[in-house]
C-alpha positions as CSV (number, residue, x, y, z in Angstrom):
1,M,101.8,99.4,83.3
2,I,98.3,97.6,82.6
3,N,98.8,95.8,79.2
4,M,95.1,95.8,78.2
5,N,96.0,93.5,75.2
6,N,96.7,91.0,78.0
7,I,94.6,91.8,80.9
8,Y,92.7,88.5,80.8
9,L,96.2,86.4,80.9
10,I,98.0,85.1,83.8
11,T,101.3,85.0,82.1
12,D,104.9,85.6,82.1
13,I,105.8,89.3,82.0
14,P,109.0,90.3,80.2
15,G,111.5,91.5,82.7
16,Y,109.9,89.4,85.5
17,T,110.4,86.1,86.9
18,P,107.5,83.5,86.2
19,Q,105.9,83.8,89.6
20,V,106.5,87.5,90.1
21,S,104.8,87.8,86.9
22,R,101.6,85.9,87.8
23,L,101.6,88.0,91.0
24,L,101.6,91.2,88.9
25,S,99.1,89.7,85.9
26,M,96.8,89.5,88.9
27,M,97.4,92.4,90.5
28,N,96.9,94.3,87.0
29,Y,93.3,92.7,86.6
30,A,92.1,93.5,90.0
31,R,93.4,97.3,89.1
32,Y,91.8,97.3,85.7
33,V,88.4,96.5,87.2
34,T,88.7,99.2,90.1
35,L,89.7,101.7,87.3
36,E,86.7,100.8,85.1
37,M,84.5,100.8,88.1
38,T,85.3,104.4,89.0
39,K,86.2,106.0,85.8
40,N,83.3,108.3,85.3
41,L,82.6,109.3,88.8
42,T,82.1,113.1,89.7
43,V,83.7,114.5,92.8
44,Q,80.3,114.6,94.5
45,Q,80.0,110.8,94.0
46,L,83.6,110.1,94.9
47,D,83.1,112.0,98.3
48,F,79.4,110.6,99.0
49,L,79.0,109.3,102.5
50,L,76.7,106.5,102.9
51,D,76.2,107.4,106.9
52,A,78.4,109.1,109.4
53,K,80.9,106.3,110.1
54,S,81.4,105.3,106.2
55,N,84.3,106.0,104.0
56,S,83.8,107.7,100.6
57,I,84.9,106.2,97.0
58,G,87.7,108.5,97.2
59,A,89.0,107.4,100.7
60,L,88.6,103.8,99.2
61,L,90.6,104.6,96.3
62,S,93.2,106.6,98.2
63,H,93.7,103.6,100.9
64,C,94.3,100.8,98.0
65,A,97.2,103.5,96.9
66,A,98.5,103.8,100.5
67,V,98.3,100.0,101.3
68,E,100.5,99.2,98.4
69,Y,102.5,102.0,99.2
70,A,102.9,100.7,102.7
71,Y,104.0,97.1,101.4
72,Q,106.5,98.4,99.4
73,V,108.1,100.3,102.3
74,E,107.5,96.9,104.4
75,T,108.8,94.4,102.0
76,F,111.3,96.2,99.6
77,E,112.7,98.4,102.8
78,K,112.1,96.6,105.7
79,R,110.5,99.3,108.0
80,D,107.4,101.1,108.6
81,L,106.1,104.1,107.3
82,N,108.1,107.2,109.0
83,E,106.4,110.5,110.2
84,E,107.0,112.2,106.8
85,E,105.0,109.4,105.0
86,M,102.3,109.1,107.8
87,L,101.4,112.8,107.2
88,I,101.2,112.0,103.5
89,W,99.5,108.5,103.7
90,G,98.0,108.3,107.3
91,A,94.4,109.4,106.8
92,A,94.3,106.8,103.6
93,I,95.8,104.3,105.6
94,N,93.6,104.9,108.7
95,L,90.3,106.0,107.0
96,G,87.3,106.9,109.6
97,D,87.1,110.1,110.9
98,E,90.1,111.2,109.8
99,G,89.8,110.1,106.1
100,R,86.3,111.5,106.4
101,E,87.9,114.8,107.3
102,K,91.1,115.0,105.1
103,I,90.2,113.0,101.9
104,K,87.4,114.6,99.7
105,G,87.2,117.3,97.0
106,N,89.6,115.4,94.5
107,A,88.8,114.7,90.9
108,I,88.9,111.1,89.7
109,D,92.2,112.0,87.9
110,Y,93.6,112.4,91.4
111,Y,93.0,109.1,92.3
112,V,93.8,107.4,89.3
113,N,97.2,109.5,89.0
114,T,98.2,108.3,92.8
115,L,97.0,104.6,91.8
116,N,99.2,104.5,89.0
117,E,102.3,106.4,90.3
118,I,102.2,104.1,93.0
119,R,101.6,100.8,90.9
120,N,104.5,101.9,88.6
121,R,106.7,102.2,91.9
122,T,105.7,98.6,92.2
123,F,106.5,97.2,88.9
124,E,110.0,99.0,89.1
125,L,110.6,97.6,92.6
126,F,109.4,94.0,91.6
127,K,112.2,94.2,88.8
128,T,114.7,93.9,91.8
129,V,113.4,90.5,93.0
130,D,113.0,86.9,92.2
131,D,110.7,84.1,92.9
132,E,112.8,83.2,95.9
133,W,112.4,86.5,97.3
134,L,108.5,86.0,97.1
135,Y,108.7,82.8,99.2
136,Q,111.1,84.7,102.1
137,E,109.3,84.5,105.1
138,E,109.5,86.9,108.2
139,E,107.3,87.8,111.1
140,F,104.1,89.3,110.5
141,W,100.8,90.2,111.8
142,Y,100.4,89.0,115.3
143,K,103.9,87.5,115.3
144,K,102.9,84.7,112.6
145,Q,105.2,83.8,109.9
146,A,104.4,85.3,106.4
147,N,105.9,85.3,103.0
148,H,106.4,88.3,100.7
149,Y,103.7,86.3,98.3
150,F,101.1,86.4,100.8
151,M,101.8,89.9,101.6
152,W,101.6,91.2,98.3
153,F,98.4,88.9,98.0
154,H,97.0,90.6,100.8
155,V,97.6,94.0,98.9
156,M,95.4,92.7,96.0
157,E,92.8,91.0,98.1
158,D,92.6,94.4,100.0
159,E,91.7,96.3,97.0
160,I,89.2,93.6,96.0
161,N,87.7,93.8,99.3
162,H,87.3,97.5,99.2
163,R,86.1,97.5,95.5
164,G,83.1,95.3,96.8
165,Q,82.7,98.6,99.0
166,I,82.7,100.9,96.1
167,S,80.4,99.0,94.0
168,L,77.7,99.2,97.1
169,I,78.6,103.0,97.5
170,K,78.1,103.5,93.8
171,K,74.7,101.7,93.6
172,R,73.4,103.7,96.4
173,T,74.8,107.4,94.9
174,L,73.8,106.2,91.7
175,G,70.4,104.8,92.2
């Protein structure tokens, strides 16, 4: 749902309230940069590990999708991922040994399609809420109060953080 004509505008998006639009605009730009950074990577580059404890670019892309899905479930359905969902997303959420073992051998299209599928669902879910919803507070990490705005900011911030790792790995694998 990235509108390339408006990628540099933090603005209203038809069908969404003003603050929701701005959040989605920022998330779109963050995703655009992630996709541009990884668009021509080979399977070998996506699977490259800096060392025995690092994550691959493919695993980090999967992690971005998994985090976004987990926040969809947490903020819109008010629950944690269930056992079936953890079978799908667990390695991508946990990364580490599990991620290194299970997330490999996929072409960039696999990761892009997964990211797009999850993002499309995010856009559909955000059509059901308004700006007031963004400011609703609930208990979050370590029993602290957080609002939905912060939670979804964190989804974007997490992707940007991992994109820094992707940049480092890409520089090491491409020379």
